[in-house]
Backbone as ProteinMPNN parsed JSONL, in Angstrom:
{"seq_chain_A": "AYANIGIENSAAGTLSNADGTFSILVPKSLSNDTLVFSALGFGKKAIPLILLKPELTHTILLNEKAIQLNTITIAAKRERN", "coords_chain_A": {"N_chain_A": [[-139.995, -122.174, -65.038], [-137.348, -120.341, -63.58], [-135.895, -122.532, -62.529], [-133.52, -124.572, -60.787], [-130.48, -125.684, -62.064], [-127.98, -128.008, -62.149], [-124.751, -129.62, -62.097], [-124.402, -132.784, -60.877], [-122.928, -133.372, -57.684], [-121.105, -131.273, -57.881], [-119.947, -127.862, -58.17], [-120.803, -126.532, -60.343], [-123.361, -124.874, -62.069], [-126.609, -123.401, -62.881], [-129.392, -121.127, -63.374], [-132.679, -121.278, -64.614], [-134.318, -119.111, -67.022], [-137.175, -116.814, -66.979], [-138.859, -117.931, -68.867], [-138.096, -120.522, -68.77], [-135.865, -121.3, -70.205], [-132.363, -122.068, -70.491], [-128.778, -121.986, -70.241], [-125.812, -123.794, -69.971], [-122.415, -124.187, -69.279], [-120.486, -126.958, -69.596], [-117.772, -128.329, -68.083], [-115.173, -130.236, -69.626], [-114.169, -132.255, -68.003], [-116.361, -132.999, -66.528], [-118.185, -134.098, -68.22], [-119.253, -136.671, -68.254], [-120.996, -136.805, -66.206], [-124.041, -136.13, -64.311], [-126.878, -134.126, -64.982], [-128.833, -132.182, -62.889], [-132.111, -131.206, -62.22], [-134.158, -128.94, -60.478], [-136.825, -127.404, -58.612], [-138.67, -125.202, -56.531], [-141.468, -126.651, -55.047], [-141.599, -128.714, -56.805], [-140.549, -132.022, -57.82], [-137.221, -133.452, -57.976], [-135.228, -133.981, -60.947], [-133.007, -136.069, -62.574], [-130.68, -136.265, -65.156], [-128.519, -138.031, -67.206], [-125.703, -136.474, -68.644], [-124.738, -137.445, -71.031], [-126.959, -138.192, -72.461], [-128.071, -135.875, -73.385], [-128.074, -133.842, -76.144], [-126.178, -131.214, -77.353], [-126.809, -129.823, -79.715], [-129.496, -130.045, -80.034], [-132.844, -129.068, -79.02], [-134.118, -129.511, -75.85], [-136.845, -130.557, -73.824], [-137.539, -130.426, -70.519], [-139.484, -131.735, -68.07], [-140.764, -131.238, -64.843], [-142.204, -133.007, -62.132], [-144.981, -132.041, -60.139], [-144.717, -131.506, -56.637], [-146.333, -131.703, -53.903], [-146.463, -130.761, -50.514], [-147.901, -131.537, -47.499], [-148.416, -129.45, -44.848], [-148.172, -129.324, -41.255], [-150.82, -128.207, -39.106], [-150.781, -125.131, -37.369], [-151.332, -123.164, -34.421], [-151.691, -119.841, -33.555], [-151.601, -117.671, -30.894], [-152.4, -114.736, -28.986], [-151.866, -112.758, -26.082], [-153.279, -110.08, -24.271], [-151.399, -107.434, -23.003], [-151.159, -106.222, -19.715], [-151.365, -102.901, -18.466]], "CA_chain_A": [[-139.363, -120.888, -64.807], [-136.453, -120.18, -62.435], [-135.469, -123.829, -61.994], [-132.094, -124.751, -60.534], [-129.875, -126.71, -62.902], [-126.601, -128.17, -61.731], [-124.088, -130.9, -62.332], [-124.398, -133.526, -59.619], [-121.68, -133.413, -56.925], [-120.221, -130.256, -58.438], [-120.4, -126.496, -57.928], [-121.248, -125.988, -61.626], [-124.807, -124.821, -62.18], [-127.234, -122.181, -63.386], [-130.806, -120.944, -63.086], [-133.392, -121.026, -65.871], [-134.975, -117.809, -67.176], [-138.619, -116.791, -66.726], [-139.519, -118.843, -69.807], [-137.568, -121.872, -68.561], [-134.665, -121.588, -70.989], [-131.098, -121.932, -69.771], [-127.549, -122.397, -70.904], [-124.805, -124.172, -68.979], [-121.155, -124.666, -69.833], [-120.065, -128.154, -68.882], [-116.349, -128.63, -68.261], [-114.928, -131.556, -70.212], [-113.944, -133.219, -66.913], [-117.656, -133.39, -65.95], [-119.074, -134.472, -69.319], [-119.877, -137.978, -68.02], [-121.794, -136.698, -64.992], [-125.492, -136.023, -64.43], [-127.478, -132.813, -64.806], [-129.962, -132.286, -61.96], [-133.072, -130.114, -62.315], [-135.032, -128.852, -59.308], [-137.534, -126.134, -58.429], [-139.535, -125.206, -55.368], [-142.792, -127.174, -55.351], [-141.482, -129.782, -57.791], [-139.556, -133.039, -57.537], [-135.968, -133.359, -58.735], [-135.052, -134.886, -62.074], [-131.593, -136.219, -62.919], [-130.508, -136.779, -66.513], [-127.102, -138.14, -67.574], [-125.315, -135.524, -69.7], [-124.499, -138.161, -72.288], [-128.233, -138.301, -73.176], [-128.46, -134.554, -73.872], [-127.29, -133.416, -77.295], [-126.149, -129.741, -77.367], [-127.362, -129.247, -80.943], [-130.95, -130.211, -80.003], [-133.592, -128.431, -77.942], [-134.725, -130.521, -74.986], [-137.854, -130.088, -72.876], [-137.457, -131.191, -69.271], [-140.656, -131.469, -67.245], [-140.669, -131.682, -63.457], [-143.497, -133.344, -61.534], [-145.33, -131.273, -58.95], [-144.512, -132.23, -55.389], [-147.015, -130.964, -52.84], [-146.171, -131.238, -49.161], [-148.91, -131.109, -46.534], [-147.806, -128.951, -43.619], [-148.978, -129.466, -40.054], [-151.537, -127.012, -38.687], [-150.286, -124.482, -36.162], [-152.226, -122.151, -33.875], [-150.98, -118.698, -32.979], [-152.477, -116.93, -29.982], [-151.756, -113.606, -28.327], [-152.526, -112.283, -24.877], [-153.125, -108.647, -24.068], [-150.515, -107.061, -21.905], [-151.767, -105.268, -18.788], [-150.552, -101.724, -18.179]], "C_chain_A": [[-138.536, -120.917, -63.523], [-136.092, -121.506, -61.747], [-133.959, -123.808, -61.773], [-131.594, -125.889, -61.412], [-128.417, -126.805, -62.495], [-126.057, -129.534, -62.077], [-123.914, -131.565, -60.974], [-123.001, -133.584, -59.006], [-120.632, -132.434, -57.454], [-120.783, -128.883, -58.088], [-120.91, -125.845, -59.212], [-122.772, -126.008, -61.695], [-125.293, -123.491, -62.705], [-128.691, -122.17, -62.958], [-131.503, -120.68, -64.414], [-134.048, -119.652, -65.848], [-136.461, -117.926, -66.872], [-139.374, -117.726, -67.662], [-138.985, -120.269, -69.721], [-136.319, -122.202, -69.35], [-133.414, -121.365, -70.144], [-129.951, -122.354, -70.668], [-126.549, -122.719, -69.807], [-123.564, -124.671, -69.704], [-120.679, -125.832, -68.973], [-118.584, -128.387, -69.133], [-116.162, -130.056, -68.781], [-114.757, -132.636, -69.132], [-115.246, -133.711, -66.284], [-118.636, -133.902, -67.001], [-119.742, -135.835, -69.159], [-120.745, -137.977, -66.772], [-123.279, -136.522, -65.323], [-125.94, -134.591, -64.182], [-128.728, -132.986, -63.946], [-130.806, -131.02, -62.049], [-133.932, -130.119, -61.062], [-135.668, -127.468, -59.256], [-138.451, -126.29, -57.226], [-140.938, -125.666, -55.769], [-142.793, -128.296, -56.366], [-140.435, -130.791, -57.339], [-138.313, -132.819, -58.38], [-135.996, -134.329, -59.906], [-133.582, -134.881, -62.432], [-131.488, -136.87, -64.299], [-129.011, -136.847, -66.817], [-126.788, -137.211, -68.754], [-125.132, -136.201, -71.048], [-125.778, -138.298, -73.121], [-128.692, -136.979, -73.783], [-127.523, -134.107, -74.986], [-127.337, -131.89, -77.385], [-126.796, -129.114, -78.599], [-128.892, -129.352, -81.008], [-131.559, -129.39, -78.869], [-134.284, -129.525, -77.154], [-135.761, -129.857, -74.091], [-137.808, -131.006, -71.666], [-138.654, -130.783, -68.422], [-140.45, -132.036, -65.852], [-142.073, -131.966, -62.941], [-143.733, -132.491, -60.3], [-145.146, -132.142, -57.717], [-145.109, -131.388, -54.26], [-146.69, -131.596, -51.491], [-147.22, -130.66, -48.228], [-148.215, -130.698, -45.241], [-148.746, -129.167, -42.443], [-149.636, -128.134, -39.709], [-150.898, -126.452, -37.423], [-151.305, -123.44, -35.719], [-151.379, -121.07, -33.227], [-151.971, -117.925, -32.131], [-151.691, -115.81, -29.338], [-152.561, -113.228, -27.101], [-152.294, -110.796, -24.778], [-152.244, -108.399, -22.856], [-151.206, -106.036, -21.043], [-150.819, -104.115, -18.53], [-150.499, -101.452, -16.702]], "O_chain_A": [[-138.973, -121.454, -62.505], [-136.0, -121.571, -60.521], [-133.222, -123.119, -62.477], [-132.227, -126.942, -61.488], [-127.699, -125.805, -62.494], [-126.806, -130.48, -62.319], [-123.353, -130.982, -60.046], [-122.015, -133.812, -59.705], [-119.437, -132.728, -57.471], [-121.96, -128.758, -57.749], [-121.402, -124.717, -59.173], [-123.399, -127.029, -61.414], [-124.509, -122.573, -62.944], [-129.162, -123.077, -62.273], [-130.983, -119.942, -65.251], [-134.303, -119.097, -64.78], [-136.951, -119.007, -66.547], [-140.42, -118.258, -67.291], [-139.377, -121.129, -70.511], [-135.76, -123.286, -69.183], [-133.416, -120.571, -69.203], [-130.139, -122.99, -71.705], [-126.453, -121.991, -68.819], [-123.654, -125.477, -70.63], [-120.495, -125.692, -67.764], [-118.179, -128.617, -70.272], [-116.908, -130.964, -68.414], [-115.151, -133.786, -69.326], [-115.249, -134.724, -65.584], [-119.808, -134.117, -66.692], [-120.709, -136.125, -69.864], [-121.185, -139.036, -66.325], [-123.71, -136.737, -66.456], [-125.438, -133.923, -63.277], [-129.577, -133.83, -64.234], [-130.288, -129.906, -61.965], [-134.388, -131.175, -60.625], [-135.127, -126.496, -59.781], [-138.945, -127.382, -56.943], [-141.526, -125.137, -56.713], [-143.855, -128.785, -56.754], [-139.537, -130.457, -56.565], [-138.343, -132.093, -59.374], [-136.681, -135.351, -59.875], [-132.975, -133.82, -62.579], [-132.122, -137.89, -64.569], [-128.308, -135.843, -66.701], [-127.527, -137.175, -69.739], [-125.35, -135.584, -72.091], [-125.71, -138.495, -74.334], [-129.605, -136.962, -74.608], [-126.313, -134.008, -74.784], [-128.423, -131.32, -77.484], [-127.282, -127.985, -78.53], [-129.514, -128.814, -81.924], [-130.888, -129.061, -77.891], [-134.963, -130.375, -77.73], [-135.572, -128.723, -73.652], [-138.013, -132.214, -71.779], [-138.812, -129.607, -68.094], [-140.013, -133.177, -65.696], [-143.02, -131.252, -63.273], [-142.819, -132.245, -59.513], [-145.386, -133.349, -57.745], [-144.464, -130.48, -53.737], [-146.651, -132.819, -51.358], [-147.41, -129.446, -48.169], [-147.513, -131.496, -44.619], [-149.966, -129.191, -42.609], [-149.083, -127.069, -39.982], [-150.522, -127.2, -36.521], [-152.05, -122.899, -36.536], [-150.467, -121.354, -32.451], [-153.053, -117.567, -32.597], [-150.476, -115.908, -29.161], [-153.785, -113.361, -27.08], [-151.233, -110.301, -25.158], [-152.346, -109.075, -21.833], [-151.783, -105.079, -21.559], [-149.613, -104.315, -18.39], [-149.855, -100.494, -16.273]]}, "name": "protein", "num_of_chains": 1, "seq": "AYANIGIENSAAGTLSNADGTFSILVPKSLSNDTLVFSALGFGKKAIPLILLKPELTHTILLNEKAIQLNTITIAAKRERN"}
């Protein structure tokens, strides 16, 4: 759901719907390029457009990508009046 889909090195792109479906119009000049899928919390996946057939339904799965963040400590001091 809500994955970013774009043509590599291009401004052409879209966002998938809540159910993960999407539609993208690919200009003929970019038909030999690569479609890149990405989403927060997942790794990127690049698929050459030539492998995707418009008349078929494709399922693209992204692998989870967890990032361990460093621990931070927040402290506050009382202000004297």
